[in-house]
N, C-alpha and C positions, 0 to 999 in steps of 0.2 A: 586540505583534510579537515574534517570536523571532529573536535574533541568534546566529549560529554562526560559528565561525572555526576554522582548523586550521593547523598549522605545515607549510608546503609545502617547507621547506628540503631535507629528505632526498630527496623525490621529484624536486625540481628538479636536485639533484646527480646523481641516478641517470640522469635524462634526458640531462643533459650528457655523462655518461660513455658512455651508449649511442650518442649521435650521434658522439662521438669514436671509439669502438671500431668502429662500423660504417662510419665515414668517409662519413657522409651529412649533409645540411644539418640543422641543429637544428630548423628550421621544420617539416620533414617528421616529425621525431620528436614534436614538440609536438602537431602535428595528430593523429597516430595515437594517441598515448598520452593526450592530452586527451579524445579521443572515447571511448577505452576506460575512462577514469576516470568520465566522465559515465554511461556504460553500466553500469558496476559499481555506482554509487550507485543507479541505477534498479532494478537487479536485486535488491539487498538491502534495499530499502525495501518495506514491505507495500503490496499483497498480493504474496507471493512464490510462490504456487502450492502445491498439495498435492504433497509429494515422497515418492517411494518407488521403489526400484529394481524392485520387484515389480509395479508398475502396478496396485495395489489400487484398488478402487472405494470412494469415501467418500460416504455419504448426505448429500444437501443438505437444508437447512431447507426445508420445504414440498414435499418430493418430489424425485425425480431423484437423479443421482449425478454426482460429479466423479471422473475417473480420475487417480490419483496418477501423476506423471511425473517425469522428471529435473528437478532444481531449475532454475527459470527465472522470474524476476520479470517477464519481458517476454512470456510466453506467454499464449495464450488461457486456459489452465488458471488462471493467476494472475488474469486478468480475471473468470473465473467465481467464483473464490474470493472476490474482493472483492464481487461482486454477492450472493453467498450470505451473507456477513457482514452486509451491509446488511439483507437480508431478516430475518436473526435479530435484529438490533438493533431493527428497527421492529416486528416482529410476533412475536418470540420463537421458541422451538423449538430454540435452540442447546443442546447438551448441557453441563451444568455438574454434574460428578460424576454422581450418580444422578438428578438432576432436569433439567428443561428450563427455559431462561430465559423470562422474561416480557417481552414487547415493550412499547414505549411506546404502541403503538396496538392497539386491539381491533376486529376486523372484526365488524360487527353481525350479518351473515348473516341468520338467521331469528329472531334475538332481537327482542322487541317491548317497548314501554313499557307499564307497567301503568297503566290509567286511574286518575287520582287520585280518591280517595273524598271528600276534603274540601277544605280550603284548600290553595293552592299552597305548596310548601316548596322549600328549596334542594336537596332530594334527590328522586330519582324511582325507582320500582320498575322492574325489568327482568326479563321472562320470558326465561330463557336458551334460545336456539334449539337448543343441543346437549344440554341437559338440561331437557326439557319440564316436569318436575315441580319444577324449582328456580327460585326467584325471589331476586334480590338487590336492594339499593339502591345507587345511585351518586349522586354529585353531579351535578345537572342540567347544570352547565357543561361536563361531560366528554362529554355526549351530543351529538355534532356530526355528524349523519348526512350532511350535504352539505358537509362542510368543504372549504374551498378550499386550494390548494397554499400560498399565503402563510400561512394560518391554521395548517396542519399544520407548516410550516417553522418558524414562531415557537414552537410547542409543542415541536418537536424541539430547537431551539436552547436553549430554557429548561431542557432536561433533559440537557444535556451537561456533563461535567466540564471542568477546565482543560486536559485532554489531548485534548479533542475526542471523548471516548468517552461513550456513554450512561450516565447515573447509574442506580443501582438504582431500580426503579420504587417510588415511595413508596406508603404505604397510609393510608387514612383510616378512622377508626372511626365507623361509622354504626350506632347502636344496639348490638347485640351482634355486629355483623359488622366485619371488617377487609377493606376492598375496595381493590384496586389503583387508583391514580389514572391510569388509561389514558384516552386519547381514543377514544371509540367512534365509528367511521366506517363508511360504506357500503363495499361492495366496489368500487364505481366510484371513490370518493375514495381508497381504499387502493391500488388498482392504479395510479391516476394519480400518486400521490406516490411509490410504489415505483419506477416508471419514471423519474420526475424525479430521484430520488436516485441510482439505479443508473447513470444516464447520466453521472454525475460520476466513476465509477471510472476511475482513471488520472490524475486531476488532480494528486494529490500527487507522483507520479513525474515529471509533465510539467515540473516546475520545472527539471529537468536535461536535458530533451529538446532545447531550443534549442542548448545547448552540444554535445550529441552530433551533432545535425544539421549544425552548422557545421563539424564535423570529419569529416563524411562517413559517420557511423554511421547505419545504418537503425534507425528507431524504429517500432514497430507503431502502426497507425492509432488504436487506443483510447487511446493516450497522446499521439501526435503531434497530435491535434486540439486539445489544450489548450496546445501548446507556446508559442504567441505570447502567451497570456494568463498563463501561470504562471511564465515565466522570461525572462530577457534574457541576451544574450551579446555580448561584444566580443572579437574575435580578430584576430591578425595572425600570418601564418606566413612572413614574409619577414625583414627585419632586426629583431633583438631580438624574436623571436616570443613570443606569449603567448595565453592564453585566460582571459578573466575572465567568470565566470558568476554570475548571481544569481537567486534564486527568491523570490517574494512570496506571502504568504498561505498558506504551507505549514504544515499542522497535523500532519504525520507525527510520531508519538511517537518520542522519542530520535533525532531527525534528526542531532544532533551525532555520536552514536555511529556512525550509518551512514556519514557523511562521513569520519570518522576511520578507520573500518574499510576503506573503499574506498581511501583513500590508502595505508594499510599494505599492502593487497593488491597495488596497482599498483606500489608501490615494490619489493616482493619480486619480482614478475614481471619488472620492468624490470632489476633487478640480475641476475636469472637469465639474461636475454638477453645482458647484458654479459659474464657469465661464460662463456656458451656461445660467444660470438664470440672471446673471448680463448683459450679452450681449443682451438677449431678452428684459430686462428692459430698457436698453439704446436705443434699437430700438423703443420700444413703446413710449419712451419719446422724440424721435426725435433726439437723440444724435448720432445715428449710423444707417448704412444701411447694409443689408446682401444681397449679390449677389446670383444669381441662383446656383452658384458653392459653396456657403457657406462661401465666403470670407467676413469678417467684415471690414467695412470702417467707421472710426469715423469722424464726421463732423469737419472741421477746424473752428477755431474762425474767425469771420468776421473781 
């Protein structure tokens, strides 16, 4: 289990200043800014979407494209990016420098087993469907044509590192060959497991969705559907207002960094709101002027 924590003192102080400056109930400020904080955490945790001001098209693993858009970790673009990353992890094809990655699973396609000539061994020969003249040998245990989802899930988990990312596919030496230790599965099994894993895109972000929803923030359906499973929230927006949120089973890499960054972002924005209120009040009272370019000039003492 991963435990994270952060110092909320600066943001708490900024929220109190904002409520006092705006002359509104602190509960309203806590509700609004608590929701914005949860939203910010979800926006900056992966997947965050392909980002470009030019709207360029990015080729997806396995075909198709994602159009780069304005940064938003809550967009459909981010969902597609997450699904595309899973496709690359499972079946390879992600660009790594000048090469493409190798996935944990290999689609059998038109490949066939070579009939054994003599006694059974722990390895089997395979006629490669995409290279008819080429034959390789693999360990028999990896040829799982009709693999079930629990079977593939177990193999997948066994090949993840402590950050929840796929390890580099290992290689076995069989005779004079070095062969990747991939699970060979049928297209039917491959498609079923891909659909099963891709359906979980948004689960990591959903740990903060309950907090956002309790504060009136809209959350897209691909994240919202996991909210009750992934996170809990306690809130009170009346006397002594507060929002207490928790997330369980979250395997987002560097989650602590995302939380700390979100707090710093919201603290800066909150203080800018306080400053704007105070400047406008100073102008209204005749203590300052604002030029057309937005420059504030305070009146000097006579």
